[in-house]
C-alpha positions, -999 to +999 in steps of 0.1 A: -069+385-253-067+414-235-034+424-238-004+431-266+023+411-284+053+423-301+074+408-331+064+389-359+062+350-348+045+358-317+016+380-339+020+353-364+016+332-340-019+349-319-036+359-354-029+316-366-045+307-335-080+330-337-083+316-375-085+284-363-116+291-346-137+305-371-165+284-388-166+306-416-148+342-419-166+368-440-150+395-453-171+428-460-141+454-471-100+443-474-078+467-488-050+495-489-065+526-460-051+557-464-007+557-473+005+531-450-028+507-435-044+481-445-077+474-427-101+446-428-139+444-416-156+408-420-180+387-396-170+352-380-184+318-367-170+301-334-187+274-326-223+288-345-220+323-321-219+357-350-186+375-343-175+410-360-137+426-362-125+453-376-086+451-378-065+482-390-026+472-397-002+506-403+028+499-423+058+514-412+081+528-448+099+494-448+064+484-455+064+460-431+037+460-403+043+483-368+010+479-355-020+457-357-049+465-338-078+444-341-114+450-322-139+420-318-178+428-310-193+417-290-161+420-274-132+400-272-148+383-239-177+363-256-154+352-280-137+336-254-162+325-243-177+303-276-145+294-284-139+276-255-174+275-231-162+254-201-124+268-203-129+305-199-110+309-226-081+281-222-082+266-254-069+304-270-047+301-247-037+268-247-028+276-284-005+301-272+015+284-245+043+296-233+038+333-247+037+356-209+021+385-228-011+371-232-040+372-208-073+364-203 
C-alpha cells in the first residue's frame, strides 16, 4: 500500500488484511514508546520470504490511536509481489475492495 486510510474501520481492515498474508510473525519488541506511543518491531514471513516491519502508533489524549505508521523492509513493493507474484498485489487490494484510498 502506498497511501493512507482514515477512520477506525478502514485502519482495522488494512491491519487485519495484512496479517492474513503472514505465514508467521515474530516480535523483536512491542511496547510503550514515550508518553503517548506504542512501538512494534517484528519479522514476518510472506510465502516463505522474510520481511521486517516497524510500526509506531501515536495516541491522543483520550488514549485512542491517532496515527499509525508502518515501515516494511524490504519495502512494501516486495511485500505485494511476494503476496501475489502474478497479480502485482491484487490479492492485497482485493482484500481491501471498496476502499477508494488504497492504490498499488
